[in-house]
Structure formats: C-alpha cells, structure tokens
ChimeraX commands (.cxc) that place a marker at each C-alpha (Angstrom):
marker #1 position -8.06,27.90,23.38 radius 0.5
marker #1 position -7.40,30.39,26.16 radius 0.5
marker #1 position -6.32,33.92,26.88 radius 0.5
marker #1 position -3.02,33.95,28.74 radius 0.5
marker #1 position -3.94,36.52,31.36 radius 0.5
marker #1 position -3.62,34.12,34.31 radius 0.5
marker #1 position -1.54,31.11,35.36 radius 0.5
marker #1 position -4.48,28.72,34.93 radius 0.5
marker #1 position -5.07,29.97,31.40 radius 0.5
marker #1 position -1.38,29.75,30.54 radius 0.5
marker #1 position -1.17,26.15,31.73 radius 0.5
marker #1 position -4.31,25.27,29.81 radius 0.5
marker #1 position -2.90,26.76,26.63 radius 0.5
marker #1 position 0.41,24.92,27.03 radius 0.5
marker #1 position -1.51,21.61,27.20 radius 0.5
marker #1 position -3.77,22.41,24.24 radius 0.5
marker #1 position -3.31,20.05,21.22 radius 0.5
marker #1 position -2.70,22.90,18.82 radius 0.5
marker #1 position -1.82,20.79,15.82 radius 0.5
marker #1 position -5.34,19.39,15.48 radius 0.5
marker #1 position -7.05,19.91,12.14 radius 0.5
marker #1 position -10.22,21.41,13.62 radius 0.5
marker #1 position -9.40,24.19,16.03 radius 0.5
marker #1 position -11.80,24.81,18.89 radius 0.5
marker #1 position -12.75,28.49,19.01 radius 0.5
marker #1 position -14.78,30.29,21.67 radius 0.5
marker #1 position -16.54,33.35,20.25 radius 0.5
marker #1 position -18.70,36.12,21.66 radius 0.5
marker #1 position -21.35,37.40,19.24 radius 0.5
marker #1 position -22.76,40.85,20.01 radius 0.5
marker #1 position -25.77,42.34,18.21 radius 0.5
marker #1 position -26.53,39.42,15.90 radius 0.5
marker #1 position -29.94,37.85,15.40 radius 0.5
marker #1 position -30.11,34.16,16.26 radius 0.5
marker #1 position -30.37,33.33,12.56 radius 0.5
marker #1 position -27.31,35.41,11.67 radius 0.5
marker #1 position -25.34,33.95,14.58 radius 0.5
marker #1 position -26.14,30.42,13.42 radius 0.5
marker #1 position -25.10,31.31,9.87 radius 0.5
marker #1 position -21.82,32.77,11.12 radius 0.5
marker #1 position -21.17,29.64,13.16 radius 0.5
marker #1 position -21.73,27.51,10.05 radius 0.5
marker #1 position -19.35,29.76,8.12 radius 0.5
marker #1 position -16.64,29.32,10.76 radius 0.5
marker #1 position -17.16,25.55,10.70 radius 0.5
marker #1 position -16.27,25.59,7.01 radius 0.5
marker #1 position -12.91,27.16,7.90 radius 0.5
marker #1 position -11.57,24.20,9.91 radius 0.5
marker #1 position -12.69,25.69,13.21 radius 0.5
marker #1 position -15.09,24.25,15.73 radius 0.5
marker #1 position -16.77,27.38,17.11 radius 0.5
marker #1 position -18.64,27.58,20.37 radius 0.5
marker #1 position -20.39,30.92,20.62 radius 0.5
marker #1 position -22.47,32.94,23.03 radius 0.5
marker #1 position -24.93,35.58,21.85 radius 0.5
marker #1 position -25.12,38.70,24.03 radius 0.5
marker #1 position -26.56,42.21,23.68 radius 0.5
marker #1 position -25.85,44.16,26.88 radius 0.5
marker #1 position -22.97,45.16,29.14 radius 0.5
marker #1 position -24.01,42.89,32.01 radius 0.5
marker #1 position -24.06,39.84,29.76 radius 0.5
marker #1 position -20.71,40.88,28.30 radius 0.5
marker #1 position -19.06,41.39,31.70 radius 0.5
marker #1 position -20.40,38.11,33.05 radius 0.5
marker #1 position -19.24,36.24,29.94 radius 0.5
marker #1 position -15.71,37.60,30.25 radius 0.5
marker #1 position -15.49,36.24,33.80 radius 0.5
marker #1 position -16.97,32.85,32.89 radius 0.5
marker #1 position -14.24,31.62,30.56 radius 0.5
marker #1 position -11.58,32.61,28.05 radius 0.5
marker #1 position -12.61,33.80,24.61 radius 0.5
marker #1 position -10.77,33.71,21.29 radius 0.5
marker #1 position -12.63,36.37,19.34 radius 0.5
marker #1 position -15.43,38.93,19.63 radius 0.5
marker #1 position -17.65,39.56,16.61 radius 0.5
marker #1 position -19.88,42.63,16.68 radius 0.5
marker #1 position -22.84,43.59,14.50 radius 0.5
marker #1 position -25.38,46.41,14.76 radius 0.5
marker #1 position -27.99,44.23,13.07 radius 0.5
marker #1 position -30.09,44.07,16.25 radius 0.5
marker #1 position -29.14,47.55,17.55 radius 0.5
marker #1 position -27.56,46.07,20.71 radius 0.5
marker #1 position -27.73,47.82,24.06 radius 0.5
marker #1 position -23.97,47.41,24.24 radius 0.5
marker #1 position -21.97,49.66,21.92 radius 0.5
marker #1 position -18.75,48.45,20.36 radius 0.5
marker #1 position -16.86,51.28,22.06 radius 0.5
marker #1 position -18.16,50.34,25.53 radius 0.5
marker #1 position -17.29,46.69,24.96 radius 0.5
marker #1 position -13.75,47.67,23.92 radius 0.5
marker #1 position -13.39,49.85,27.02 radius 0.5
marker #1 position -14.39,46.90,29.19 radius 0.5
marker #1 position -11.74,44.72,27.53 radius 0.5
marker #1 position -9.10,47.35,28.23 radius 0.5
marker #1 position -10.22,47.67,31.86 radius 0.5
marker #1 position -9.75,43.92,32.32 radius 0.5
marker #1 position -6.54,43.81,30.23 radius 0.5
marker #1 position -7.99,41.14,27.94 radius 0.5
marker #1 position -6.25,40.28,24.69 radius 0.5
marker #1 position -9.20,39.25,22.50 radius 0.5
marker #1 position -9.52,40.16,18.79 radius 0.5
marker #1 position -12.53,42.43,18.23 radius 0.5
marker #1 position -14.08,42.56,14.74 radius 0.5
marker #1 position -16.92,44.93,13.79 radius 0.5
marker #1 position -18.76,43.26,10.89 radius 0.5
marker #1 position -20.63,45.74,8.74 radius 0.5
marker #1 position -21.38,46.70,5.16 radius 0.5
marker #1 position -22.18,50.30,6.04 radius 0.5
marker #1 position -19.76,53.06,5.09 radius 0.5
marker #1 position -17.79,54.58,7.97 radius 0.5
marker #1 position -16.26,58.01,7.83 radius 0.5
marker #1 position -12.51,58.27,8.20 radius 0.5
marker #1 position -13.01,59.75,11.68 radius 0.5
marker #1 position -15.29,56.91,12.85 radius 0.5
marker #1 position -12.99,54.31,11.31 radius 0.5
marker #1 position -9.94,55.80,13.05 radius 0.5
marker #1 position -11.76,55.99,16.38 radius 0.5
marker #1 position -12.67,52.29,16.25 radius 0.5
marker #1 position -9.10,51.30,15.42 radius 0.5
marker #1 position -7.80,53.45,18.27 radius 0.5
marker #1 position -10.07,51.58,20.67 radius 0.5
marker #1 position -8.84,48.19,19.47 radius 0.5
marker #1 position -11.83,47.46,17.20 radius 0.5
marker #1 position -11.19,46.34,13.63 radius 0.5
marker #1 position -13.98,47.28,11.22 radius 0.5
marker #1 position -14.56,44.63,8.54 radius 0.5
marker #1 position -16.75,45.73,5.62 radius 0.5
marker #1 position -17.54,42.23,4.40 radius 0.5
marker #1 position -20.67,41.18,6.28 radius 0.5
marker #1 position -22.36,40.24,2.99 radius 0.5
marker #1 position -19.18,38.53,1.70 radius 0.5
marker #1 position -18.84,35.32,3.75 radius 0.5
marker #1 position -15.53,34.09,2.37 radius 0.5
marker #1 position -13.75,37.39,3.03 radius 0.5
marker #1 position -15.29,37.54,6.49 radius 0.5
marker #1 position -14.00,34.04,7.22 radius 0.5
marker #1 position -10.50,35.03,6.06 radius 0.5
marker #1 position -10.44,37.99,8.45 radius 0.5
marker #1 position -11.68,35.86,11.36 radius 0.5
marker #1 position -9.12,33.13,10.66 radius 0.5
marker #1 position -6.31,35.67,10.39 radius 0.5
marker #1 position -7.18,37.28,13.72 radius 0.5
marker #1 position -7.31,33.92,15.51 radius 0.5
marker #1 position -3.96,32.86,14.02 radius 0.5
marker #1 position -2.36,36.11,15.19 radius 0.5
marker #1 position -3.86,35.66,18.66 radius 0.5
marker #1 position -2.45,32.14,18.89 radius 0.5
marker #1 position 0.96,33.47,17.85 radius 0.5
marker #1 position 0.84,36.04,20.66 radius 0.5
marker #1 position -0.18,33.34,23.11 radius 0.5
marker #1 position 2.70,31.11,22.08 radius 0.5
marker #1 position 5.11,34.02,22.51 radius 0.5
marker #1 position 3.76,34.74,26.00 radius 0.5
marker #1 position 4.01,31.06,26.88 radius 0.5
marker #1 position 7.63,30.90,25.72 radius 0.5
marker #1 position 8.46,34.08,27.64 radius 0.5
marker #1 position 6.94,32.57,30.79 radius 0.5
marker #1 position 8.80,29.29,30.33 radius 0.5
marker #1 position 12.06,31.18,29.77 radius 0.5
marker #1 position 11.56,33.26,32.92 radius 0.5
marker #1 position 10.74,30.11,34.89 radius 0.5
marker #1 position 13.85,28.36,33.55 radius 0.5
marker #1 position 16.06,31.34,34.36 radius 0.5
marker #1 position 14.61,31.48,37.87 radius 0.5
marker #1 position 15.32,27.78,38.42 radius 0.5
marker #1 position 18.88,28.18,37.15 radius 0.5
marker #1 position 19.35,31.13,39.49 radius 0.5
marker #1 position 18.13,29.12,42.48 radius 0.5
marker #1 position 20.43,26.22,41.61 radius 0.5
marker #1 position 23.39,28.55,41.20 radius 0.5
marker #1 position 22.69,30.28,44.50 radius 0.5
marker #1 position 22.69,26.93,46.32 radius 0.5
marker #1 position 25.81,25.50,44.69 radius 0.5
marker #1 position 28.67,24.66,47.04 radius 0.5
marker #1 position 31.10,25.54,44.27 radius 0.5
marker #1 position 32.04,29.20,43.97 radius 0.5
marker #1 position 30.33,30.79,40.98 radius 0.5
marker #1 position 30.51,34.28,39.55 radius 0.5
marker #1 position 29.39,35.89,36.30 radius 0.5
marker #1 position 31.63,38.31,34.42 radius 0.5
marker #1 position 30.78,41.00,31.90 radius 0.5
marker #1 position 33.78,42.80,30.39 radius 0.5
marker #1 position 35.89,41.72,33.37 radius 0.5
marker #1 position 33.37,43.09,35.88 radius 0.5
marker #1 position 31.62,40.75,38.34 radius 0.5
marker #1 position 27.87,40.97,37.80 radius 0.5
marker #1 position 26.83,38.05,40.04 radius 0.5
marker #1 position 28.44,35.88,42.73 radius 0.5
marker #1 position 26.91,33.18,44.91 radius 0.5
marker #1 position 27.55,32.81,48.64 radius 0.5
marker #1 position 30.21,30.14,48.12 radius 0.5
marker #1 position 32.21,32.66,46.08 radius 0.5
marker #1 position 32.24,35.12,48.98 radius 0.5
marker #1 position 33.19,32.39,51.47 radius 0.5
marker #1 position 36.00,31.08,49.24 radius 0.5
marker #1 position 37.72,34.46,49.07 radius 0.5
marker #1 position 36.89,35.52,52.63 radius 0.5
marker #1 position 34.63,38.36,51.52 radius 0.5
marker #1 position 31.75,39.84,53.48 radius 0.5
marker #1 position 28.40,38.93,51.94 radius 0.5
marker #1 position 27.47,42.62,51.99 radius 0.5
marker #1 position 30.45,43.61,49.85 radius 0.5
marker #1 position 29.21,45.40,46.69 radius 0.5
marker #1 position 30.17,43.55,43.53 radius 0.5
marker #1 position 31.59,46.67,41.91 radius 0.5
marker #1 position 34.15,46.83,44.72 radius 0.5
marker #1 position 35.48,43.35,43.92 radius 0.5
marker #1 position 38.19,43.14,41.26 radius 0.5
marker #1 position 38.55,39.75,39.64 radius 0.5
marker #1 position 42.23,40.55,38.96 radius 0.5
marker #1 position 42.98,40.49,42.70 radius 0.5
marker #1 position 41.43,37.05,43.11 radius 0.5
marker #1 position 43.17,35.01,40.43 radius 0.5
marker #1 position 46.74,34.01,39.54 radius 0.5
marker #1 position 48.69,35.49,36.59 radius 0.5
marker #1 position 48.20,32.24,34.67 radius 0.5
marker #1 position 44.47,32.42,35.25 radius 0.5
marker #1 position 44.50,36.04,34.08 radius 0.5
marker #1 position 46.00,34.98,30.76 radius 0.5
marker #1 position 43.33,32.30,30.36 radius 0.5
marker #1 position 40.66,34.85,31.17 radius 0.5
marker #1 position 41.92,37.25,28.52 radius 0.5
marker #1 position 41.59,34.56,25.86 radius 0.5
marker #1 position 37.92,33.96,26.68 radius 0.5
marker link #1:1,2 radius 0.2
marker link #1:2,3 radius 0.2
marker link #1:3,4 radius 0.2
marker link #1:4,5 radius 0.2
marker link #1:5,6 radius 0.2
marker link #1:6,7 radius 0.2
marker link #1:7,8 radius 0.2
marker link #1:8,9 radius 0.2
marker link #1:9,10 radius 0.2
marker link #1:10,11 radius 0.2
marker link #1:11,12 radius 0.2
marker link #1:12,13 radius 0.2
marker link #1:13,14 radius 0.2
marker link #1:14,15 radius 0.2
marker link #1:15,16 radius 0.2
marker link #1:16,17 radius 0.2
marker link #1:17,18 radius 0.2
marker link #1:18,19 radius 0.2
marker link #1:19,20 radius 0.2
marker link #1:20,21 radius 0.2
marker link #1:21,22 radius 0.2
marker link #1:22,23 radius 0.2
marker link #1:23,24 radius 0.2
marker link #1:24,25 radius 0.2
marker link #1:25,26 radius 0.2
marker link #1:26,27 radius 0.2
marker link #1:27,28 radius 0.2
marker link #1:28,29 radius 0.2
marker link #1:29,30 radius 0.2
marker link #1:30,31 radius 0.2
marker link #1:31,32 radius 0.2
marker link #1:32,33 radius 0.2
marker link #1:33,34 radius 0.2
marker link #1:34,35 radius 0.2
marker link #1:35,36 radius 0.2
marker link #1:36,37 radius 0.2
marker link #1:37,38 radius 0.2
marker link #1:38,39 radius 0.2
marker link #1:39,40 radius 0.2
marker link #1:40,41 radius 0.2
marker link #1:41,42 radius 0.2
marker link #1:42,43 radius 0.2
marker link #1:43,44 radius 0.2
marker link #1:44,45 radius 0.2
marker link #1:45,46 radius 0.2
marker link #1:46,47 radius 0.2
marker link #1:47,48 radius 0.2
marker link #1:48,49 radius 0.2
marker link #1:49,50 radius 0.2
marker link #1:50,51 radius 0.2
marker link #1:51,52 radius 0.2
marker link #1:52,53 radius 0.2
marker link #1:53,54 radius 0.2
marker link #1:54,55 radius 0.2
marker link #1:55,56 radius 0.2
marker link #1:56,57 radius 0.2
marker link #1:57,58 radius 0.2
marker link #1:58,59 radius 0.2
marker link #1:59,60 radius 0.2
marker link #1:60,61 radius 0.2
marker link #1:61,62 radius 0.2
marker link #1:62,63 radius 0.2
marker link #1:63,64 radius 0.2
marker link #1:64,65 radius 0.2
marker link #1:65,66 radius 0.2
marker link #1:66,67 radius 0.2
marker link #1:67,68 radius 0.2
marker link #1:68,69 radius 0.2
marker link #1:69,70 radius 0.2
marker link #1:70,71 radius 0.2
marker link #1:71,72 radius 0.2
marker link #1:72,73 radius 0.2
marker link #1:73,74 radius 0.2
marker link #1:74,75 radius 0.2
marker link #1:75,76 radius 0.2
marker link #1:76,77 radius 0.2
marker link #1:77,78 radius 0.2
marker link #1:78,79 radius 0.2
marker link #1:79,80 radius 0.2
marker link #1:80,81 radius 0.2
marker link #1:81,82 radius 0.2
marker link #1:82,83 radius 0.2
marker link #1:83,84 radius 0.2
marker link #1:84,85 radius 0.2
marker link #1:85,86 radius 0.2
marker link #1:86,87 radius 0.2
marker link #1:87,88 radius 0.2
marker link #1:88,89 radius 0.2
marker link #1:89,90 radius 0.2
marker link #1:90,91 radius 0.2
marker link #1:91,92 radius 0.2
marker link #1:92,93 radius 0.2
marker link #1:93,94 radius 0.2
marker link #1:94,95 radius 0.2
marker link #1:95,96 radius 0.2
marker link #1:96,97 radius 0.2
marker link #1:97,98 radius 0.2
marker link #1:98,99 radius 0.2
marker link #1:99,100 radius 0.2
marker link #1:100,101 radius 0.2
marker link #1:101,102 radius 0.2
marker link #1:102,103 radius 0.2
marker link #1:103,104 radius 0.2
marker link #1:104,105 radius 0.2
marker link #1:105,106 radius 0.2
marker link #1:106,107 radius 0.2
marker link #1:107,108 radius 0.2
marker link #1:108,109 radius 0.2
marker link #1:109,110 radius 0.2
marker link #1:110,111 radius 0.2
marker link #1:111,112 radius 0.2
marker link #1:112,113 radius 0.2
marker link #1:113,114 radius 0.2
marker link #1:114,115 radius 0.2
marker link #1:115,116 radius 0.2
marker link #1:116,117 radius 0.2
marker link #1:117,118 radius 0.2
marker link #1:118,119 radius 0.2
marker link #1:119,120 radius 0.2
marker link #1:120,121 radius 0.2
marker link #1:121,122 radius 0.2
marker link #1:122,123 radius 0.2
marker link #1:123,124 radius 0.2
marker link #1:124,125 radius 0.2
marker link #1:125,126 radius 0.2
marker link #1:126,127 radius 0.2
marker link #1:127,128 radius 0.2
marker link #1:128,129 radius 0.2
marker link #1:129,130 radius 0.2
marker link #1:130,131 radius 0.2
marker link #1:131,132 radius 0.2
marker link #1:132,133 radius 0.2
marker link #1:133,134 radius 0.2
marker link #1:134,135 radius 0.2
marker link #1:135,136 radius 0.2
marker link #1:136,137 radius 0.2
marker link #1:137,138 radius 0.2
marker link #1:138,139 radius 0.2
marker link #1:139,140 radius 0.2
marker link #1:140,141 radius 0.2
marker link #1:141,142 radius 0.2
marker link #1:142,143 radius 0.2
marker link #1:143,144 radius 0.2
marker link #1:144,145 radius 0.2
marker link #1:145,146 radius 0.2
marker link #1:146,147 radius 0.2
marker link #1:147,148 radius 0.2
marker link #1:148,149 radius 0.2
marker link #1:149,150 radius 0.2
marker link #1:150,151 radius 0.2
marker link #1:151,152 radius 0.2
marker link #1:152,153 radius 0.2
marker link #1:153,154 radius 0.2
marker link #1:154,155 radius 0.2
marker link #1:155,156 radius 0.2
marker link #1:156,157 radius 0.2
marker link #1:157,158 radius 0.2
marker link #1:158,159 radius 0.2
marker link #1:159,160 radius 0.2
marker link #1:160,161 radius 0.2
marker link #1:161,162 radius 0.2
marker link #1:162,163 radius 0.2
marker link #1:163,164 radius 0.2
marker link #1:164,165 radius 0.2
marker link #1:165,166 radius 0.2
marker link #1:166,167 radius 0.2
marker link #1:167,168 radius 0.2
marker link #1:168,169 radius 0.2
marker link #1:169,170 radius 0.2
marker link #1:170,171 radius 0.2
marker link #1:171,172 radius 0.2
marker link #1:172,173 radius 0.2
marker link #1:173,174 radius 0.2
marker link #1:174,175 radius 0.2
marker link #1:175,176 radius 0.2
marker link #1:176,177 radius 0.2
marker link #1:177,178 radius 0.2
marker link #1:178,179 radius 0.2
marker link #1:179,180 radius 0.2
marker link #1:180,181 radius 0.2
marker link #1:181,182 radius 0.2
marker link #1:182,183 radius 0.2
marker link #1:183,184 radius 0.2
marker link #1:184,185 radius 0.2
marker link #1:185,186 radius 0.2
marker link #1:186,187 radius 0.2
marker link #1:187,188 radius 0.2
marker link #1:188,189 radius 0.2
marker link #1:189,190 radius 0.2
marker link #1:190,191 radius 0.2
marker link #1:191,192 radius 0.2
marker link #1:192,193 radius 0.2
marker link #1:193,194 radius 0.2
marker link #1:194,195 radius 0.2
marker link #1:195,196 radius 0.2
marker link #1:196,197 radius 0.2
marker link #1:197,198 radius 0.2
marker link #1:198,199 radius 0.2
marker link #1:199,200 radius 0.2
marker link #1:200,201 radius 0.2
marker link #1:201,202 radius 0.2
marker link #1:202,203 radius 0.2
marker link #1:203,204 radius 0.2
marker link #1:204,205 radius 0.2
marker link #1:205,206 radius 0.2
marker link #1:206,207 radius 0.2
marker link #1:207,208 radius 0.2
marker link #1:208,209 radius 0.2
marker link #1:209,210 radius 0.2
marker link #1:210,211 radius 0.2
marker link #1:211,212 radius 0.2
marker link #1:212,213 radius 0.2
marker link #1:213,214 radius 0.2
marker link #1:214,215 radius 0.2
marker link #1:215,216 radius 0.2
marker link #1:216,217 radius 0.2
marker link #1:217,218 radius 0.2
marker link #1:218,219 radius 0.2
marker link #1:219,220 radius 0.2
marker link #1:220,221 radius 0.2
marker link #1:221,222 radius 0.2
marker link #1:222,223 radius 0.2
marker link #1:223,224 radius 0.2
view
C-alpha cells in the first residue's frame, strides 16, 4: 500500500490488488524492543494483514525511513525510551505533509492536557498495549480509514484528469461549443468565436446568447 503524496505513489495505489484477503501493510515501529516488535507483527498477522515493519529509535532513522518508501501506519511505544519523541516524529510528518496514521500504544495514564496535546499533533493514544485484541482493532480501523482516504484522493485525481481531457477535446473541436449557466455563457471554444465572427479576446460576459440565436432556438432554449 502507498501514501498518495506523489504521482508514483498514486499510480502504485491504483494498481494495488486491494481485494486480496491478506493486506500488505508497511509499518514503522518506534521505541519497541525487538521482542515486542516481533509480537506485534504476529498480532497483526492474525488480523488478515501481512505486515512488513522497520524498528527505529531516533530522528535520523525516522527521516531516512520516510524517504525510503511509503508507510501505512506508525506505532509508537516508550518501552525502550526512544531518542525520538512522539511529538517530534509527528512534527516531521507534518513538515513532509505525510498522511500516515500515528498510534501511541501505552497502558500508562495520561492527563487530559497530555492527551489533548497528542491528539492536536495528530497522535492517537491507545491505552491497550496489554490488550492485544483491542490493539489490533485500533490498528485495523486506522488502516481501513487510511485506505478510504487514499481511494478518495485517487478518485479526485482521476476526475480532474478526465475533466482536463474533456476540456482539451472541447477546445480542439471544429464544431462551435459553448456552456451556459442561467443563460450566461461560461465557456466557449475558438470555433464558437469564429462562427459568430467574434474576437477571441471578447469577454464572455459581453456576449449575449440571445443575440446569436433565432427566435425558434430561443424557445427551445427556454424549455431546457
């Protein structure tokens, strides 16, 4: 799976076989011991995901990892007291405009102020580190929501591309074409200007459709 922050990533996502039973997931683990990371990977495998993870503990490793590939989720733990704080990692994501779910796995109590600060920075605290099934549900939910956002971005891109292609085709048509909105011309191709002997620089708001069509055509237009 990919993050749609570039054309290459968007194309890769559009070609991804999303309906497969086991979903490939790329995860960054921050602050976990190797044993805990392996246990978390096993947990994710039980949830119909095929996780590939990288274990990091400092800002350099985090920055380099973000440039290496696209990631589907970031899971943070203070088990190992990592050199990289959750807040600094979130700031780096915002700097790079990366849309990656960020879960802080902990069992420790957080004050309302600390909890609010994490949420403000785009970090979701999950107090289920010792409850594997709940943890898996949160992870699965975040990945599903991310995939939904990616599909929406892909559809938006495809729509923009389609509209652009239609616009190019319309511009090049030999037939005269214009678009109307409440009887006002909002678009006209070159052939339209040539057909009615208009200067190409003529502002559209100075062109009245009523002066260009016959009375019969006006009646037809009113019925549209």
